[in-house]
C-alpha angles and dihedrals in degrees: 000000000000116000100173134022123184117185130187093334119182130178135178126196101208103308093336116102109223098180137343130213095336119170133188142139137213122210130202112288097017118131109205132180123206115207134177142132118291112275097022098108111274096130091038090057092051091049090051091052090050094048095247092120136024126239122234090223138358137043137271119201122189121186107257101219099056131092115234125202118197124192110194122211093237115040108197100160105159097183112145095234140105130265091249092054091048095049095044098041089127143115089232107120093212091052091050091049092051091049091051091047094049092048093048091048091049093049092047092050089055097040113018095195125149091249092052091046090055090049090052092049090050090052090050091052089050089052090050093049092051093040087230098151094097090052090048089055089050090051092052092047092054093044090050093049091054093043094242103149109155104053091177094067117115115254090232090063091063130088120243090260092051091048089052090053089053090051090050092050090050091052093049093049093046089055099210120198093233121034120199112188129184110200095330095178096059111116092013125116121227094265091055091045092052092049091050090045091055092045095050095043093052102033118099091240134130110232141195115175144166114215139154091201101104095186090053092044092050093050097046110030129065097184133044131205115196124197111205130162091345093306130107123225124189125209119188099209144058127292095277090053090048092054091051095047094043090055089052091049093050092047090052092047092050090050091049091048092051090050090048091051090055091050090043093057091051094045092046089060089052092049092051094047099042123076117229103295126229099193123097090234093055091046090054089051091052091051089049090050091057091053092048090048091054092050093044092054095054112126127214123196111226116185122209106243091203093055107138136148123231114265129204116259115270118228126212094269113064115163130326125196111195119196097309128178133187136180138181102217107304094345113100110216102171127017127188097332122171132173139154115213118219133209114287094002118159115203133176129202121211135175144119121301107278095021093118105265094135091039093063090050091052090050091053094051090046096246087123131032121226118242087231137353129045141264115207122192123202118246094244096050117119108188121211112194125191110191131191089236091074130206129332120274087233085089090070109115092031127105118238094247091051092051089056096042091054085068101034137351088197130028120215111223128212091257090056096254122130120236125194119244088243093054090047091053091046091057090059095049101270096129119199096267091050092049089069093049116112113254094240090055093060118102119251091259092050092050090052091049091052089049089054092050091051089054091050091049090064089072094233121185093201113049120196113189125185110198094327096174103059111131094359118135119236094258092054090047090054092050090048092050092050089050094049092046087059092046108114099199133073120294129203115180134183108196143144088207100107094184090058092044091052092052098043112025122079094173128037128207113201118204109217131197096250095057092262120132114209120197130210125190108226137045128300095276090050089052093050092049091050093044091052091050091050091049090051091051091048091052090049091053093047091049090050092050092046092050090047093050093047095049112091113237091230092058107044116199113260111241133183110250121241116254120237089256091052091048090055089046091051092051090048091049091053089055093046093047091052092048093047092049090050092050091047092052091047090051091050090053090049092049093049093046093071091212100117130089120254090259092049091047090053091049092048091047092052092046091049091054090047092050090051092051093047091047093054092048092050092046090052091052093044091052090051092052092043091056092056 
């Protein structure tokens, strides 16, 4: 069943062609991602589909009997109303009943009068009649996941990011047939993203979305549409399949362009030597020449994968954090945290919004002082800090190229070569015409990208990045990853981009609610696997304790006895668990000593993660045998 049909669609933005005569369709149940560079028409296409803009040519047909839900990238609803009214602005009778119940309950809690009590009881009866309590539980689950606690706040009191969360919650609860989402993961922490990821991948919903979150895209979508140079390409597969097939397509296009250039040179000689022809045959050859010329002059951007700036030499002492603590008022953010950074180490920090990720970065760069403990920086360390706040507004009135040249006319690369400021900007997607744009005329994403480049230009040997990927398109993210993989110094990254964390981080710090910081050796996926295994073991132990406490002493629970073979296995497991724990502790000491080479540190880190995995598997088996 076809939900959406787009035929021969064209759209200009001023004189700039965004796309020309593109066609595609989306059927019921398909989950499709739309990707492209920033500024090439992704959001415009979504607005056209939703009737918020008009095409220059072509037709858009949406099935008439379906309900569409559209989440815009920027949510600027300025309605003078509350969150609850926004979320439950629906013709769904259960939604209306829940809104009435929540309002009556809220009013009664503030003023417990007889009249308000009767209103609340009436709302409860209405909930009972409609059997809306299950839906009410679902509502509270979604609100909790997106950290929306006070549903009686006015929308105008919220930030743009909070308003977008409210809009997303409303969409989820309204359960439209066809969801259209523009950057749904912006402003969400990893826990929220993973919940949304699971919901969208399992829900019986048709989906079209724009996202730069490749992990999210790969988990949710099974087809990819790519807008490039005004054309639309379709890939029927996940993100990994798309990367493979795009590489094939580009290789074929480059081969065709090289062939066209050869033909073009030969035809150009003929055009120069032949007077304007009058015959039909010669005219056909001239027309063919123009087509060959267009193909021969196609340009393909090829980035240097070994592109890296020169960094200052790292000494033996890098950065030491000694038993620090920090609180905001009564809220403990960091408690008794110590760590010694080693040469070339790549660490990531994850945690809920508000858990203190940015705080620990500000402590390291000395913007904040710890309540106790000490942070010591080595003499050779040159810190480069990318903050979410961005660059100073003092750059207004300056062109992009001038902002860079104020720092350096030439950039020294890792191989010793010098690169002009213009060529450096060009590598990161600031093409020559954009380099002469005034800073204040750049989009938010472009300003953040320029801020990141200015940090890299300082030749730091310890890079600290706080959410460096917000509002970057996928191509820019790939260039940034390649650059950071070639970076020879230390790297500390806060990011909700799990794809980036998997590629860059070898060690994960997890910010926890009680001020503790737990560390895992391995990338983000390793950490999630280990955390799930630990959670499973914890649940098993809790279940065992609960069963034990509920069983009366006089009537012991009947259990199946262990066989002789299982008894021997249990004893062997106890020995192996002890040996694995000892090896794990030894590895941790070796990792924290900072005495090994980069290769040895990598080997120890991988062995530590493997020991942890083996230990959890053996503990699970031992617990099973112990219960028998």
